C-alpha positions as CSV (number, residue, x, y, z in Angstrom):
1,M,-33.4,26.6,13.8
2,Q,-29.7,27.1,14.6
3,K,-29.7,23.9,16.7
4,Y,-31.2,21.9,13.8
5,I,-28.6,23.3,11.5
6,F,-25.9,22.4,13.8
7,A,-27.2,19.0,14.2
8,L,-27.1,18.5,10.4
9,L,-23.5,19.7,10.1
10,F,-22.5,17.5,12.9
11,A,-24.2,14.5,11.4
12,S,-22.6,15.3,8.0
13,V,-19.0,15.7,9.6
14,S,-19.6,12.5,11.5
15,L,-20.5,10.5,8.6
16,T,-17.7,11.9,6.6
17,S,-15.2,11.1,9.3
18,F,-16.7,7.6,9.8
19,G,-16.3,7.0,6.1
20,Q,-12.7,7.8,6.1
21,Q,-11.7,4.2,7.0
22,C,-9.1,2.0,5.3
23,S,-10.9,-1.0,6.5
24,W,-13.7,-0.2,4.3
25,L,-11.6,-0.7,1.1
26,N,-10.8,-3.9,-0.7
27,L,-10.1,-4.8,-4.5
28,T,-12.5,-6.6,-6.7
29,V,-12.5,-7.8,-10.2
30,S,-15.1,-6.1,-12.3
31,S,-14.4,-7.9,-15.5
32,A,-11.6,-10.1,-17.0
33,D,-10.6,-12.6,-19.6
34,T,-7.5,-14.7,-20.0
35,S,-5.5,-11.7,-21.3
36,F,-7.0,-8.6,-19.3
37,I,-8.3,-7.7,-16.0
38,Q,-10.3,-4.8,-14.8
39,L,-10.1,-4.1,-11.0
40,Y,-12.4,-2.0,-9.0
41,H,-11.3,0.1,-6.0
42,P,-14.1,1.7,-4.1
43,G,-11.7,4.6,-2.7
44,P,-13.0,7.3,-4.9
45,Y,-16.5,6.8,-3.4
46,L,-15.7,6.1,0.1
47,I,-12.8,8.6,0.7
48,S,-13.6,12.2,0.2
49,P,-13.1,14.6,-1.4
50,R,-13.1,12.4,-4.4
51,N,-11.1,14.6,-6.6
52,A,-8.2,14.4,-4.1
53,T,-8.1,10.7,-4.0
54,I,-5.1,9.2,-5.9
55,I,-4.5,5.5,-6.3
56,K,-1.1,3.9,-7.4
57,Y,-1.3,0.3,-8.8
58,E,1.4,-2.1,-9.2
59,I,1.0,-5.7,-10.6
60,T,3.8,-8.1,-10.3
61,D,4.5,-11.8,-10.9
62,F,5.8,-14.0,-8.0
63,Q,9.5,-13.3,-9.2
64,N,8.7,-9.6,-8.4
65,N,8.8,-8.7,-12.1
66,I,6.6,-5.6,-12.8
67,L,3.8,-6.4,-15.1
68,H,1.9,-3.2,-14.9
69,Q,1.9,0.2,-13.1
70,D,-0.9,2.8,-13.3
71,T,-2.1,5.8,-11.4
72,I,-5.7,7.0,-11.3
73,S,-7.1,10.2,-9.8
74,G,-10.7,10.4,-8.7
75,G,-12.8,8.9,-11.4
76,S,-14.7,5.6,-11.1
77,G,-12.2,3.5,-9.3
78,L,-11.7,1.2,-12.4
79,M,-8.3,0.2,-13.6
80,L,-7.9,-2.0,-16.7
81,F,-4.7,-3.7,-17.7
82,N,-3.6,-6.3,-20.3
83,H,-1.1,-9.2,-19.5
84,T,0.5,-12.4,-20.8
85,V,0.5,-14.3,-17.5
86,P,-0.7,-17.9,-18.1
87,V,-3.8,-18.8,-16.1
88,T,-1.8,-21.5,-14.3
89,D,0.2,-18.8,-12.5
90,S,-1.0,-15.9,-10.1
91,M,-0.1,-12.3,-9.8
92,K,0.3,-9.9,-6.9
93,V,-1.4,-6.7,-6.8
94,S,-0.9,-3.6,-4.6
95,A,-3.0,-0.4,-4.5
96,L,-1.7,2.6,-2.6
97,L,-4.5,5.3,-2.0
98,T,-3.6,8.6,-0.9
99,N,-5.9,11.6,0.0
100,N,-3.9,14.5,1.3
101,V,-7.2,16.6,2.0
102,A,-8.5,13.8,4.1
103,G,-5.1,13.1,5.6
104,I,-5.3,9.3,4.9
105,T,-3.2,6.7,3.1
106,C,-4.4,3.3,2.6
107,L,-2.5,0.2,1.1
108,I,-4.1,-2.9,-0.2
109,E,-2.0,-6.0,-1.1
110,D,-3.6,-9.1,-2.5
111,T,-3.2,-11.9,-5.1
112,L,-5.0,-12.4,-8.4
113,F,-5.6,-16.0,-9.4
114,W,-7.6,-18.1,-12.0
115,K,-10.8,-19.3,-10.2
116,R,-13.6,-21.6,-11.2
117,T,-16.8,-19.4,-10.7
118,G,-19.5,-21.5,-12.1
119,A,-21.4,-23.9,-9.9
120,F,-22.6,-26.4,-12.7
121,L,-20.8,-25.2,-15.8
122,T,-17.0,-25.2,-15.9
123,I,-16.4,-21.3,-15.9
124,Y,-13.1,-19.7,-14.8
125,N,-12.1,-16.1,-14.4
126,W,-9.5,-13.9,-12.6
127,A,-10.3,-13.3,-9.1
128,I,-9.0,-11.7,-5.9
129,L,-7.7,-14.3,-3.5
130,S,-8.1,-12.9,0.0
131,S,-10.2,-9.8,-0.3
132,N,-7.7,-8.1,2.0
133,V,-9.0,-4.7,3.4
134,G,-6.9,-1.6,3.2
135,A,-4.1,-1.1,5.9
136,N,-3.9,2.5,7.2
137,V,-0.2,3.4,6.6
138,T,-0.7,7.3,7.1
139,T,1.4,7.1,10.2
140,V,3.2,3.9,9.6
141,N,6.4,5.8,10.0
142,E,6.7,7.3,13.4
143,P,10.2,8.9,13.6
144,Q,9.4,10.4,17.0
145,I,9.0,7.2,18.7
146,D,9.9,7.7,22.4
147,G,13.4,6.2,23.0
148,S,14.3,5.7,19.3
149,M,17.7,6.9,18.2
150,F,16.8,6.9,14.6
151,K,14.5,8.9,12.4
152,I,13.3,7.8,8.9
153,Y,11.8,9.9,6.3
154,P,9.8,10.5,4.2
155,S,7.0,8.2,5.3
156,L,6.0,7.5,1.8
157,A,9.3,6.8,0.0
158,S,9.5,6.7,-3.8
159,N,13.2,6.8,-4.6
160,D,15.2,7.7,-1.6
161,L,14.8,6.9,2.1
162,Y,16.8,9.1,4.7
163,I,17.8,7.7,8.1
164,D,19.2,9.9,10.7
165,G,20.8,8.6,13.9
166,P,24.0,8.4,15.9
167,V,27.1,8.0,13.7
168,D,28.5,4.5,14.4
169,L,28.8,1.1,12.7
170,Y,25.6,-0.7,12.3
171,S,24.0,-3.6,10.3
172,L,20.9,-2.6,8.5
173,T,18.3,-4.9,7.0
174,I,15.0,-4.2,5.2
175,L,12.3,-7.0,5.1
176,N,9.1,-7.0,3.1
177,I,5.7,-7.7,4.7
178,R,6.2,-11.4,4.1
179,G,9.6,-11.4,6.0
180,Q,11.8,-11.7,3.0
181,L,15.1,-9.9,3.0
182,V,15.2,-7.4,0.3
183,Y,18.2,-5.2,1.4
184,S,21.1,-5.5,3.7
185,N,24.1,-3.3,4.5
186,N,26.5,-4.4,7.2
187,N,28.4,-1.0,7.1
188,F,25.6,1.3,7.8
189,N,27.0,4.5,9.5
190,G,23.8,5.7,11.2
191,N,23.1,8.8,9.0
192,Q,22.7,7.8,5.4
193,K,20.4,7.8,2.3
194,I,19.2,4.5,0.9
195,D,18.0,3.9,-2.6
196,V,14.7,2.1,-2.6
197,S,13.6,2.8,-6.1
198,N,13.7,-0.9,-7.0
199,L,11.4,-2.1,-4.3
200,R,7.8,-2.7,-5.1
201,T,4.9,-0.9,-3.5
202,G,4.1,-2.0,0.0
203,I,5.1,-1.9,3.8
204,Y,8.7,-2.6,4.8
205,F,10.4,-3.3,8.1
206,I,13.9,-1.9,8.9
207,N,16.1,-3.4,11.6
208,I,19.3,-1.6,12.7
209,S,21.5,-3.4,15.1
210,S,24.9,-3.0,16.7
211,D,26.7,-4.6,19.5
212,K,24.8,-2.3,21.8
213,S,21.1,-2.2,20.6
214,I,18.6,-3.2,18.0
215,E,15.9,-0.9,16.6
216,S,13.0,-1.7,14.4
217,M,11.0,0.7,12.2
218,K,8.5,0.7,9.3
219,F,8.1,2.7,6.1
220,V,6.0,2.5,3.0
221,K,7.3,2.3,-0.6
222,E,4.8,4.1,-2.8
C-alpha cells in the first residue's frame, strides 16, 4: 500500500514538473473585431499553482508606443483590450508570466496582424503571426558567470538595473532582442544604476567594453 501511495505521489510530482515548461505556452486570439482583441494565455492552466501565476501584458505599435498594459493574476488566461490601430498596421505583444512558487518566468513575444481567415468567403480577423512559444527567462541573468567581472541585478528589472564591476571607464550599450540599440553610455564607470523604466517588456543584451575586454550579459525588463 505504501509503495502504491508513493508511486501516485511520484507520478503527480513528475506530471507537475513536466508541466512547468515555458515551451508549452503560446498566445492565441480568442475573439476580436476591428477595434478590440481578446488574447488567451494558457499559463494559468499549465503552470501551477494557478493562483500564483501572474501575467504582465504590453501591447505596442511598431514605433514602440505603448497601446495597452495589463496584469492578470490566475483567472482564465483571457485579456481583452480596445485599440484604434488600423487593420493595415500590426502590433507587437509581449506577455511575461511569473510564478514564484513554481520558480519559473516565461516570456512570449509575438505580432498581431489582420489576417484573412475564410477559405471561400472574404473574412478577416486579428491573429497571432508566429505562434512563438514561451522563452524561459527565469535564469536569463547569471551574475555568477565564471570569469565575468560584472554582476547585474535584479534579474527582472522594472525601473532600475544595477551593474557592479571594477571601476574604470567603459562603453555600455543595450540592445533589444531584434538587435536594435536602445541605450548607450560611453562614460560608464563600471558600478552604476541604469534607468530602464522606458524600455518595453522583453529580453535585452548588455555589452560592456573597454580597451582591455568586452563582456556581454542579458536581463529581462518586466
